[in-house]
GUSE-856899 format. One record per residue (C-alpha): x, y, z; residue in one letter. Coordinates in steps of 0.001 Angstrom, whole numbers, padded with zeros to 6 digits, always signed. Example, Ala and Ser with C-alpha at 12.3 -4.5 7.8 and 13.67 -1.06 7.14 Angstrom:
<atoms>
+012300-004500+007800A+013670-001060+007140S
</atoms>
This chain:
<atoms>
-050646-215771+049868M-052315-214075+046908E-053946-215498+044111K-052354-214332+040667K-054860-213443+038153A-053371-213167+034506L-055614-210112+031719I-055242-211044+028178V-055705-207686+026223G-055617-204378+027805A-059216-202952+026452G-061739-201399+028775V-062778-204808+029828G-059784-206418+030633G-058671-202723+032885L-061909-203070+034548A-061571-206141+035770T-057971-205558+036460A-058961-202668+039020V-061919-204489+040431R-059956-207593+041309L-056661-205588+042715L-059330-204104+045213S-060261-207258+046340K-056342-208534+047066G-055559-210211+044007Y-052274-210005+042276D-052608-208982+038640V-050711-208745+035509K-052125-207378+032246V-050777-208742+028879Y-051472-205748+025732E-049379-207010+022237K-050272-203190+021892E-047760-200447+022789E-051114-198529+023915R-053551-199627+026207V-056885-199507+025265G-058272-201846+022309G-060275-200610+020321K-061191-196531+022805I-057864-195517+022023N-056823-192408+020435I-055251-190711+017164I-052923-187774+018472K-050878-185358+016034T-049533-181878+017083D-052893-180029+016834D-055509-182859+017255F-056815-185306+019715C-058963-188146+017980F-060996-190850+020244D-060436-193741+017728L-064175-195389+017924T-066090-194727+021084A-067188-191494+021381S-071162-192044+023324I-070975-191860+026526L-074563-192743+028480M-075050-193569+032512I-071957-192012+033813P-072722-194349+037011D-072011-197259+035149V-068443-195395+034723Y-067735-194387+037888K-069235-197309+039931E-065490-198678+039241I-064214-195957+041253F-066131-197149+044803D-064922-200421+043491W-060784-199161+043982A-061878-196903+046802G-061473-193451+044945R-062951-190488+043994K-063827-190385+040673Y-063610-186568+040497E-059869-186987+041069D-059365-188778+037737Y-062021-187421+035425L-064465-184711+034375E-067877-185367+032579F-069676-182801+030901I-073933-183227+030401R-074099-181978+026752L-077012-180324+025340E-078693-181053+022680P-077642-184866+022945F-078185-185130+019093Y-078132-182537+016371R-079769-184536+013519V-079524-182877+009695N-081657-184670+006922Y-081264-184774+003525S-083757-182083+002876D-082623-179411+005289G-084209-179903+007974S-082481-179840+011336R-083727-181356+014233Y-082104-180555+018054D-082884-183496+020499F-083059-182112+023953S-083768-184135+027368T-085898-180799+028405D-089314-181782+028263L-090437-178562+027404T-088008-177981+024366K-088798-181965+023509L-092398-181547+023374V-091643-177700+020979D-089769-180082+019041L-092045-182943+018778L-095328-180567+018347E-093564-179030+015685S-093711-182177+013577T-097090-183108+014650S-099288-183553+018360R-100120-186761+017760E-096220-188018+017100D-095484-185892+020207S-097994-188002+022249L-096712-191157+020109G-092946-190293+020670Y-093848-190583+024834I-095733-193384+024959K-092535-194424+022691F-090181-193444+025087I-092641-194579+028801G-093116-198338+026904D-089420-198462+025858A-088227-197493+029595Y-090089-199688+031156R-088284-202609+029126K-085353-201287+030300Y-085763-201610+033596L-086512-204865+033262I-083788-206112+031085A-081224-204357+033477N-082377-205657+036263Q-082800-209251+035404Y-080658-209454+032736F-077789-206976+031626L-076644-206786+035188Q-077363-211365+036137K-075303-214178+035096S-076380-217048+033508F-073603-219490+033991R-076209-222317+034540N-079152-223374+032526I-081376-222920+035116S-080582-219242+035531N-082056-218660+032377F-084774-221338+032017F-087201-220802+034745N-090586-219060+035178P-089499-216459+036990F-086525-215274+033962T-089025-216276+031198L-091621-214372+032740T-089424-211921+032648K-088386-212207+029145A-091800-212340+027660L-092879-208688+029940Q-090479-207347+027424I-091774-208835+024213K-089063-208426+021706T-089982-210183+018707F-091026-207409+016844S-088265-205494+014858T-086947-202066+015883T-088782-200789+013120Y-091843-201770+013369D-092067-201308+017220Y-091299-197780+016937I-093688-197384+013715S-096622-198652+016292K-096103-195342+018008Y-094960-193076+015218I-095842-191863+012390K-093183-189625+011255N-090604-191240+008785E-088381-188509+010376K-088497-189591+013899L-088506-193242+013139R-085438-192886+011340Q-083812-190827+013858F-084676-193638+016707I-083696-196285+014293C-080112-195013+013429F-079103-195056+017473Q-080114-199053+017912S-076940-198976+014880L-075077-198777+017898Y-075766-202772+018820M-074284-203314+015139G-077784-205152+014065I-080444-203792+011635S-083042-201751+012980P-085451-203574+010233Y-084547-207038+011692N-083301-207060+014793G-085344-207399+017901P-086960-204192+019411N-085691-204451+023033I-082132-202102+021284Y-084894-199492+021703T-083421-199391+025065L-079944-197477+023043V-082139-193929+022044P-084463-194345+024827T-081479-194163+027465I-080126-191268+025791S-083782-189351+025797Q-084037-189856+029872L-080607-189654+030760Y-078954-187703+028030G-075688-188233+026890L-072170-186700+028648W-068683-186170+027660Y-065673-186695+028948L-063568-184125+029324K-059856-184970+027159G-062285-187889+025122G-063342-191188+025625M-059697-192007+026193Y-059638-190406+029712S-061317-193298+030553Y-058825-196035+030073I-055676-193615+030970I-057736-193288+034917A-058134-197130+035074L-054649-197431+033817Q-053580-195352+036909K-055539-197005+039586M-054115-200039+038403I-050751-198510+038570N-051660-197263+042066E-053285-200591+043350L-049795-202555+042323G-050904-204133+039494G-048794-204591+036282T-049393-203499+032652I-047305-205387+030232E-046989-204272+026997K-045738-205561+023372G-046094-208765+024362I-048863-210936+021713N-050227-213930+023770V-050041-216863+021640E-052168-219319+024020E-053810-220123+027110I-052941-222832+029167L-054688-225719+030316I-054091-228357+031677S-056591-230759+033453E-059517-229194+032915G-058217-226004+034405K-056796-222854+032840A-053308-222716+034630V-051146-219579+032844G-050649-217739+028888L-047798-218691+026758K-046863-215331+025175T-043670-214465+022522D-041942-213587+025543K-042296-216714+027560G-044582-219037+029880I-046302-217154+032844E-048373-219487+034914K-051471-217850+037403G-054444-218662+039395D-057180-217484+036854I-057196-216052+033208V-059592-214014+032162V-059459-213094+028630C-059966-209620+026763N-059596-210784+023638A-062290-210817+021194D-064232-214555+022362F-064605-215692+018679P-061067-215077+018214Y-059772-216710+021852A-061336-219623+020796M-060250-220370+017408K-056657-218991+018083E-055967-219038+022188L-057337-222253+023080I-055577-225005+021048K-057321-227724+023220D-060255-228921+021150K-062003-229956+024339K-061740-227044+025847A-063378-225618+023277K-066749-227532+024409G-069301-226236+022065M-067699-223239+020386Y-065571-225735+017826T-063923-223815+014960D-067001-225109+013170K-069401-222697+014968K-067791-219962+015349I-067456-219359+011996S-071406-220054+011550K-072104-217860+014246M-073747-214277+013238K-071805-211229+013930Y-072057-207192+013920S-071402-205200+010961C-068220-202886+010906S-067589-199247+010503T-065479-196544+008306F-064666-193456+010526I-062768-190776+008608M-060460-188442+010839Y-060631-184864+009223L-058768-182357+011039G-059942-179054+009756L-058357-175308+010155K-061454-173574+010975K-064666-173853+013717K-068086-174947+012031Y-070578-173790+014234Q-073339-175587+012933N-071901-178873+014161L-072631-180558+017864S-070839-182794+019601V-073322-185566+018438H-074427-185544+014989N-076578-187425+012536F-076863-186746+008887Y-080165-189100+007575I-080040-189313+004186N-082280-190278+000786D-083049-193710+001053D-082458-194533+004253F-083700-197880+004914K-081996-199389+001358E-079086-198193+002307N-078913-199188+006080I-079672-202693+005139E-076507-202728+002924Y-074251-202961+005454S-076026-205954+006721F-075720-207825+002922E-072487-207441+001973G-072827-203620-000094K-071706-200505+000839L-074145-197854+001000P-074578-195835-001843V-076335-193085+000216K-074655-193309+003437P-076118-191838+006623S-073437-190285+008633L-072780-189993+012353Y-070193-187308+012959I-068650-186638+016179Y-067272-183180+016935C-065820-183118+020515P-063833-180274+019736S-067333-177896+019714R-066477-177977+023865I-063239-179559+024608D-060024-177700+023104Q-057633-180453+024330N-058751-182283+021014M-058091-179324+018588A-055279-176170+019296I-055640-173284+017772N-059392-172769+016709S-059468-175714+014898K-061827-178347+014687E-061620-182623+015153S-064276-184667+013319L-064618-188339+013147N-067267-189193+010321I-068618-193065+011028M-070742-195114+008715V-071968-198570+009219R-070438-201084+006359V-069818-204858+005909P-067937-207123+008189N-065212-208833+006182L-067371-211965+006017Y-068677-210280+002821F-064873-210461+001079D-065992-208511-001724E-065049-205370-000376I-061045-205231-000412K-060908-201715+001362W-057575-201548-000781D-056720-197723-001431K-058730-197810-004378K-062269-198719-002555T-060771-196082+000837I-060613-193148-001982H-064099-194103-003670S-066358-194547-000490F-063893-191086+001333R-065354-189112-001795E-068657-190532-001340K-068662-189593+002231V-067600-186122+001630I-070045-185317-000595N-072165-186373+001396T-070989-184514+004342I-071032-181232+001951S-074424-181446+001961R-074787-180379+005513I-075574-176522+005579K-072786-174559+006994G-070088-177367+006124L-070146-176994+002595E-066287-175931+002131D-065434-178504+004405I-062678-180551+001974E-061078-177500+001688E-060184-176990+005315N-058844-180077+005962I-055306-180671+006920I-055314-183858+008553Y-056902-186693+007213E-056513-190829+008457S-059502-193830+008280Y-060063-196930+009774L-061648-199667+008032T-062476-203448+009110P-059129-204792+008051K-057599-202524+010460K-060253-203643+013408L-059012-207014+012294Q-055717-206749+012124S-055176-204168+015151L-057686-205514+017622F-058228-209277+016527N-061608-208000+015418S-063399-211294+014273Y-064110-210331+010780Y-063113-206642+011506G-066530-206468+013140T-067470-203077+015133A-069329-204801+017835F-068355-208586+018446G-071314-211323+017957L-074435-210001+016662S-076575-209539+019248P-079711-211547+018177T-082394-213116+019850L-080275-216962+019484T-076964-214719+020604Q-078364-212796+023827T-078477-213812+027324N-078423-217545+028222Y-077400-217787+024432F-074398-215752+024066R-071012-216863+025733P-071361-216170+029447D-068406-214677+031644V-067667-218042+032843K-065853-220905+030802S-068490-223365+031020Q-065575-226566+030482N-062407-224697+032126I-061978-224155+035508K-060133-220486+036171N-060952-219450+032888L-063109-216190+032731Y-063776-214234+029337F-064945-209981+029053V-065643-208427+026433G-068747-206914+023736S-068926-210893+022157S-070112-212289+025892V-072862-212008+027467H-074523-209149+028426P-073520-207485+025321G-071750-204825+022979T-071004-200897+024265G-068925-199382+026462V-070887-198896+029590S-072493-202938+028960I-068678-204168+029032V-068341-202262+032094L-070853-204509+033232F-069355-207618+031905S-066136-206926+034109S-068560-206618+037191K-070047-209904+036262L-066761-211757+035825V-064968-210526+039274V-068236-211786+040738E-068241-215114+039290E-064438-214987+040084I-065358-214650+043773L-068297-217081+043925K-066164-219819+042627D-063283-218582+045221E-066061-219011+047935K
</atoms>
């Protein structure tokens, strides 16, 4: 008899887990409170434009492709991957611009235009960070720490010490590179983890390292095309996705997860996988205090959380040739304004990440138009001084538009806007139950990573598992896909 798996939430982690379980013969039902699946990896569609809601950076496509093997499918039948060149275009407030390439000849030409010393330093930095990545990938990112002995043993601790994570990202970079522009470029990428490069551990230099060595890729149709592919495989494999149904409680009996209570009734199951944000799930979906274990409401409120994001979606009536797909604008007073996002203040001189998929994909904007996402890191809702009302949004919007207008070739951007909308921390909280409206879940500090981060398997309740950015191994689409793999491996271990 098939075992029945119930999955709470149809984000990328929940959908990927569903595909993997279906491929192993489980009867799978996914519950999603919204009418469209995908969670934060979603879309905004108008007659002329299509916008990826949040995620836009695609690193290491093999991680995305691997799940098709589980399902006995060929990824080419579902997706088209396009390699990006350059992988980043970086604009600075002094008017200078750098295009970063994975082509070694082009990269060295660019680096030597700053200085030979920094050219050598950058390559040494990438080499050392790559060494750390290989260790982290083999021994930490793709390994579950369900028991204390899995982490606290001589072998694993030796590997952890080899990574040497104790200095900050900025200090680590500065050992190799003197040019402040190069330092800022690398630091800006580490913000993808939702932690400050001036306070966070240097392990997150693995993000710019992977980008430099493996390049960045684009999915034709945008990141949401991956969600569409997962949904299609679930349907083909006989799974069920129930949309517009709110899960109110994970049902627990005699120390086991036995089902779900929804706004439509009770559903019984053999295992439960929760893709809702872990802090939200522990506070709102698990009512039994004993079942919470160490993650009491008090502990959840005191844990450290990542920053949030403000995103502007702009539909433009003309093309902007000066943009690549992925662009940065590094503003004055870079460090001070980046730190504001972790101190409860909006940046005065925001640095921007600008995503322009319509540069290479006409599906994202028709008739020679342009679709643009402009993203700024901002404080999460723990800092309640920022209200995100209409006044705040308008004021910050003006600041962002004035900033982007300083980029050469984009001076007239405001007069060419024909569509405009926003994503704020409040929307992240209300739409996706993101705790404190964070963009990246629990902050990946040293005391909230590996064994110290919530595990994919409940320590107190049998048959209860978790997947998503707030559990091990961490945040980011590719890392959450690792998480879904770990979940299913743990489920299969328990079955045996």
